[in-house]
N, C-alpha and C positions, 0 to 999 in steps of 0.2 A: 661180153656178157650184157645182156639187155636188163636194166634195173629200172623199176618204177619208183620214183621219188615222190612221197606224198607229205604235204604240210596241212594237216587237218586242224581247222579252227572250229569254234562253236557254231558258225553258220556258213563256213566255206571250206573248200578244199582246193589247194593248188597241187598241180601235178606236172611232172616232167618225166618222159621216157628216154633214158640215156643209154647209149652204147658205151659202156665204161672203157673199153679197150681203145677205142678211137676218140673218145670224148664227144662224139656226135649226139646232138640232141634230136631225137626222132620225132618226138611230139611233145607239146606242152599246152597247158590251158588251166582251166579252173571252174569250180562250181560256186555259186553264191546264192545267198538268201535260202539256205537249207531250212526246211520246215515251214516256209511261207508259200502262199499260193503262186507266186510269180518267181519261184525258183528257176535258175537257168544255168546252162553249161556253156562256156565259151572256149574256143580252141583256135590255135594258129595252124594253117596248112603249111606244108613244106615251101610253097611259093611265097609265103609271107601273108597271104589273105587270111582274114579271120571270119569265123562263123560263130553265131550264138543261137542256142537251141533252148527254148522254154520247155521245161519238163518238170513234172511233179516229183520232188525229192523230199519226203517227209523227214528223213534222218540221214545220218552219215553213211550208213550202210547202203542205202539206195544211191547216194551220191557216188561212193566208190564203184558201185555196180554200173552206173552210167558212164563213169570214166572209162571203165574197162570195155563197155559196149562201143564207145566211140573209137577206142584204140584198135578194135577188131572189126569195126564196121566195113563192109565190102567196098563202099565208096570212099569214105573219109578216113579209114583206119590205116595203120602203118604195120600192123602184125596180123597174121592169119587167125592165131588162136591165143588163149591164155597161156598155153605151154611155152610160148616164146619168152614170157616173163621169168627170168631166172632168179630174181630176188627183189624184194621191196624194202627201200629205206625210208624211215620215218624221222621227220624232225620232231623231237621231244623237248619241250621248253625247259622243264625244271628237273634236275636229277639230284638236288641238294648235295650232301657229301657221299651219297651212295654210289655215284658214277663219275669217274674221272676220265672216261674214254667211251667210244662207241662200243655197243654190245650187241650180241645176237639176242633176239627177243625170245624169252622163255616164259613159262608161267611164273617163275620166281622173279623175273625181271618186271613182269607186269604188275605184280604185288608191290615191288618196291617203288615203282612209279606211282601207284595209287597212294602210297604212304606220303608222297609229295604233294597230294591234292590241296591240303590246307594252305600251302604257300603259293600254289599256282591254280586257283579255283576255276579260272576261265580257260586256261590252256591245257593243262595235263589231262583232265577228263576227256577233252576233244581228241587229243592225241591217242589216248587209249581206245576210244571209240573207233578211230580209223584203223588201228592194229587189229581189234577184234573183228571189224568188218572184213579185212583182208583174209584173217584167219578163217572165217566162214566161207568166203567165196573162193580163196586160193588156199586150201588147207595144207598143201604139200610144199608151198613155196617159202623158202626161208626169209625172215624179216629182221631188219637191223634197226636199232634205235640210236639216233645221233643227238646228243644232248647240247642245248644252248649253253649250259653251264659248265660242261666238262672242261673245256679249254682253260677256265679260270681256276680250276682246283689246284693249280700250282702256286696260287698266291700265298705269301707268308701270313701268319697269324696277325701280325702287326697291321697288315693291310686289310684283312677280311673281318676282323673282330670290331663290334661296336662297343662304345663305352657305357654298356648296359650291364646289369647284374650278370655275372658269369653263369649263374644257373639258368638264365634265359637262353643262353647258347647251348647248355648241356641238356636241358629238358626239351626245348622247342626248336633247336637249330637256328636260332636267330643270329644272322651274320651276313656279310656281303657275299653273294654268289656270282653276280654278274651275268650278262646275257649277250646275245649276239655272237657267242663264242665261236660258232662255225664260220661266220663272216670275218671276224677278226683273224682266225686261223688261216683262212683262205687268202685274204688280201695281203697279209704280212708275208706269207711265203711267196706269193705271186709277185709282189713288189720286189722282192730279192732276186727272183728269177729274171724279172724284166730288167733290173738295174745291173744284173751279173755280180751280185754280192753274196757272200756266204751268210746264210740265214742265221746260223748258230753263233754268229759273231757281231750281231747288230743290236744297237739300241733303237727300237722302233715304237712310234706313236701311231696307232691306227684310229682313225676318226670315222666311224660308221654313223653318219648324220643324215637324218631324214625325219619323217613323222615320228618315228621312234629313233632314239639316237644314244650312243654310248661311245666312250673313248677308252682305249686300253693301252697300257704300258707294257712292252714286250722286250725282254732282255735275254739275249743268247737263245732265242726260240721258245721261251715260256712266258706266259702272262704273269706279271707280278703285281699289277693293280688295274682296276676297271671302274668306271663311273657308276654303273648300276649297281643295286644292292641286293637286298632279300628279295625284292621284287623289281620290275622294270621301272619303277616310278622315280627312283633316286637318280641324282646326277644332272645331266644337262637339261635345259629347257627343251620340251619336245612340242609335237603338233597340239596335243591336248593334255599331256602330262606336265605337272608342275616342276619336276626335278627337285633340286636341293631347296629346302625351305626350313625355317625354324619350326620344329615340332610344337613349340609353344604356341605358335601362331595357329596351328591346326586345332589344338585344344581350345583356344580362344574362339575360333570360327564355330567349332561344335556347339559351343554354349551359346554364342550370339545368334546362330542360325537354327539352333535346335536340331542338329543333325545327329543321327545314329551312325553306326560304322558303315552301313551301305551307303548312306548319304555323303559321308566323307570320302569314301572310295570313289564315288561318282564325281565329286568335286575335283579331287586331285588327279584323276585318270581321264576324265571325259570333258571337263569344263575349264581346264586350266591351260597352261602352256601358251603357245602362240595364239590359239583361238580365243583363249580367255583374256589375254592382254589386248589383242588387237580388236576384238569384238567383231572380226570380220570372217576369218577362215583359218583352218589349221594347214592349209595348203600353201607353201611357200610361194608358188607362182602367183596366187592371189595376193599375198603379202607384197611381193615385189611390184605388182601393178598399182597397189595402193600406195606404196612408198613413192612411185613415180608420180602419183597425183597429189603428193604432199600430205597424205593422211598421217596425223601426228601419232596416233596409237599404233598404226603399222610400222612407222619408223621406230617407235619405242620397242615394239615386239622383235623387229629384226636386230636392233642394236643389243637387246638382251640375249637373244639366241646366239649371236656371234661372240658376245663377251664371254658367255659361259664356256664356249668352245675354246676361246683364247686362254682363259684361266686354267682349264684342265690341261692344255698343252704345256703351259708354263709349269704347273705343279708337277706333271709326269716327267718333264725334262729335269726337274730337280731330283725326283725319285730315281731316274735312270742314271744320273750323273752326266747328263748331256744326251744328245740325240743325234742319230745318224740318218734316220729315214722318217719322214712323216707321210702318212697315207690318208688320202680322202676317198671315201666310198659311201654308198647308201644314196638315196634319191636326191638329197641336197648336195652331198659331197661329190657325186658324179656329174651333177648338172647345173649347179648354181655357181656360175662364173664369178659374179660379184663377191659372194661370200668367200670363195677360196682366195680371191685377190686380196681383200681386206685383211683376212687373217695372216696370210704370208707377209704382207708388207708390215704388219705390226710385230712380226717376229724377226724383223731385220737384225735386231740386236744379237740373234743367235748366229749371225753370219749368212742368213738366208738371202739369196738374191732371186728375183722373181722374173720369170719369162712371160710377159703379158700376151704375147702372140700364141705361144703354146697353149696358154690357158683358155683360149677361145673355144675350145672343143667341149663336147657334152657326151658323156657315156662311153668315153674311150680311154684306153690305157695310154697315158701320156706323163712325161715328166714336165712339171711346170716350174722347176727351180731353174736358175741360170747355170751356165757351165762352171762358173766360179763359185757357186754356192757351197758353203761348208756343210750344209744339210741337204739331202736329196728330198724333194717333195714331189710325190706322184699321185696321180689319179688312177685308181684301179676299180673297175666295176666289179662288184661282189658277185660271186656265183656259189651260193650256199648249196644249191641242188647238186652241183658237180662235186663239191666236197662231201656231201652225203653219199653220192654214188660211189666215189673213191673208197670211203670207209666201208661201205656195204660190200663192195667187190672184194676188198682185202680180207674181211671177215668171212664171207662165203667161200671164197677160194681156199681159205685155211681149214675148212670143215673136213 
């Protein structure tokens, strides 16, 4: 089954065309700067070469149309007509408590996703725009929504509730939801397949660390706690997000800097994290270069970034009653050799032994713990699109 996977943002669309039966990626690419004069579409050819096309795309509907045009282009395309696309799977960021699994898109589902707009004002409207664009262009093709928050709906109340007035939860749905759920679900399962372990009998900590970052505790195949909260701002220090911070400090800064709600959101989401502390960049490659030059603020930013990861692994080891498998994924988790080494060595008290030679790889599936390690530590590149394609295929085949 040929499935088009779409990840629609406010100014971008990422796509993959996947043959779900063989797990082959037939085409992939993305659209950026939607609504701006210099909007463009980039894609990768089967031989690995890349192409960028500058084309006017005033909105997401036109962006989706351009993606479909490239997929069916006589020279660059991989399918002859739209009829070959049998389903479309969409990443949807926030499902609140309304969705605990992937679902077939219906008018009722669309309305429920729209009800989540207040807690995901940047993401959910863009996701719906993509769904509506496909509905107009490919009206007879079934669509499936795969929610970032769904995997974490198994968390117990003691993990997801905030110590705020209970009526704030009842009236406004204020609680921990967690994100990156599709990634955590994929890499935790894949890690057990890779290691030859029964997934439903493991205590797993998955570390999706990159510009956006979260850590999840998984017991017997279900999420029991995760670091992100009502929004993706809570938890780990990230590229431009602050992560955990005293809420009183935010009130103090609002008063001192004369910030309104929008100003505060910009501060904690766009001006903080690694970029805010280092005053250099949100890109960890730039930070590593600056650390090598001896830049003190870059050294501090990296130390803070790694310390938060270590703290959450420690906390979730306690929550799980021990840990059997630790998984690194995401841009940093898959590629930053030094960060993996530092964290693993500081976890030696758990009986982790470290294989420095195995750890020298980037972006590959590899076990980086020693043969005598009491905890298996692996690097598993995430593949959210494949997980979305798998869910989409299962739902559509059952129709």
